[in-house]
C-alpha positions in Angstrom: 0.1 0.2 0.1 1.4 3.4 -1.0 1.2 6.0 1.6 0.2 9.5 0.2 0.9 12.8 1.7 -1.4 14.8 3.3 -2.9 17.4 1.3 -1.1 20.7 2.0 -2.7 23.7 3.6 -3.9 26.7 1.8 -1.2 28.6 3.6 1.3 25.9 2.2 0.2 25.9 -1.3 1.6 29.0 -3.4 0.3 29.9 -6.2 2.5 30.6 -9.2 3.3 33.8 -10.9 0.7 33.0 -13.7 -2.0 32.7 -11.0 -1.4 35.0 -8.7 -1.3 37.9 -11.7 -4.3 36.5 -13.1 -6.0 36.6 -10.0 -4.9 40.1 -9.3 -5.7 41.2 -12.8 -9.1 39.7 -13.0 -9.8 41.5 -9.6 -8.5 44.6 -10.2 -10.4 44.3 -13.7 -13.7 43.8 -11.9 -13.4 46.3 -9.6 -12.6 49.1 -11.9 -15.4 48.0 -14.0 -17.8 48.7 -11.1 -17.1 52.2 -11.9 -19.0 52.4 -14.9 -22.0 53.3 -13.1 -24.9 52.7 -15.1 -23.2 51.4 -18.3 -22.6 47.4 -18.9 -18.6 46.5 -19.8 -20.3 45.8 -23.3 -21.9 49.6 -23.8 -19.0 51.1 -22.4 -16.8 49.4 -25.0 -18.9 50.3 -27.6 -19.0 54.2 -26.9 -15.4 53.9 -26.1 -14.3 52.3 -29.1 -16.6 54.7 -31.2 -15.0 57.9 -29.1 -11.4 56.3 -30.2 -12.1 55.1 -33.6 -14.4 56.9 -34.8 -18.2 56.0 -36.2 -18.5 52.4 -37.3 -21.3 49.9 -38.6 -22.8 47.8 -36.4 -21.0 44.9 -37.9 -17.7 46.2 -37.4 -18.4 47.1 -33.8 -19.3 43.2 -33.5 -15.9 42.5 -35.1 -14.1 45.0 -32.8 -15.5 43.6 -29.8 -15.8 39.9 -30.8 -19.4 39.4 -30.6 -22.1 38.4 -32.7 -24.4 40.9 -34.9 -27.6 40.3 -33.1 -26.0 41.0 -29.7 -24.3 44.2 -30.9 -27.5 45.4 -32.6 -29.1 45.0 -29.2 -26.4 47.1 -27.4 -26.6 50.0 -30.1 -30.3 50.2 -29.7 -29.7 50.6 -26.1 -27.3 53.0 -26.3 -29.3 55.0 -29.0 -32.1 55.0 -26.7 -29.9 56.7 -24.1 -28.8 59.3 -26.3 -25.3 58.1 -26.2 -25.0 56.9 -29.7 -26.9 58.3 -33.1 -27.4 55.8 -36.4 -27.5 57.5 -39.7 -27.4 56.0 -43.4 -23.9 54.9 -44.6 -22.7 57.6 -47.1 -21.7 55.0 -49.5 -24.5 52.3 -49.0 -28.0 53.5 -47.7 -28.8 49.8 -47.1 -26.2 50.0 -44.1 -26.0 52.2 -41.1 -23.2 54.0 -39.4 -22.8 54.5 -35.5 -21.3 57.6 -33.9 -20.9 58.4 -30.5 -22.7 61.9 -29.2 -21.9 64.3 -27.3 -23.3 62.9 -24.0 -21.6 59.7 -24.7 -18.3 61.5 -25.0 -19.2 63.0 -21.4 -19.9 59.8 -20.0 -16.8 57.9 -21.3 -14.7 60.7 -19.9 -16.7 60.8 -16.7 -16.2 56.7 -16.2 -12.7 57.2 -16.8 -12.3 59.7 -14.0 -13.9 57.7 -11.7 -11.6 54.6 -12.3 -8.8 56.6 -12.0 -9.8 58.3 -9.1 -10.4 54.8 -7.5 -7.2 53.7 -8.4 -5.5 56.8 -7.4 -6.8 56.6 -3.9 -5.6 53.0 -3.3 -1.8 53.6 -5.1 -1.7 56.6 -2.8 -1.6 54.2 0.3 1.4 52.5 -1.0 4.8 53.3 -0.1 7.1 55.2 -2.8 9.2 51.9 -3.2 5.7 50.2 -4.1 4.3 52.8 -6.5 7.9 52.5 -8.6 7.5 48.7 -8.6 3.8 49.0 -9.9 4.8 51.8 -12.4 7.6 49.2 -13.8 5.3 46.2 -13.6 2.7 48.1 -15.5 5.0 48.7 -18.3 6.1 45.1 -18.4 2.2 43.9 -18.6 1.8 46.3 -21.6 4.5 44.6 -23.3 3.3 41.2 -22.3 -0.3 42.1 -23.7 1.0 43.6 -26.8 3.0 40.8 -27.9 
């Protein structure tokens, strides 16, 4: 009969770097998303994309966000109802529409970014200068990891 070692306690189990990083990034992302207020993350993504990339068709938005077209159609309809985006006839193909962000949509994106930054700034201010420097270096490295 083989003897198995007892299961290590939670304190004895140390997640590897990938696990620790994944958990930290997911929790941070979830917490920052909660600062979006009344927008869902899908809605925020659409309005933000239109702010940064300019007007697009619903199909282009669906491709950008990697969702199905019917899902994007519902998201755009909800945003249009709230006055955050407008739909207009495509200049070259009248069968298509182009979605553009409104001033209210731009203002809301600015406010969400302000709230997210304020939340994060408050937490970063509690770190020591040395810890903030480490986080600054880690941010540069993480962007490199994501962009590869």
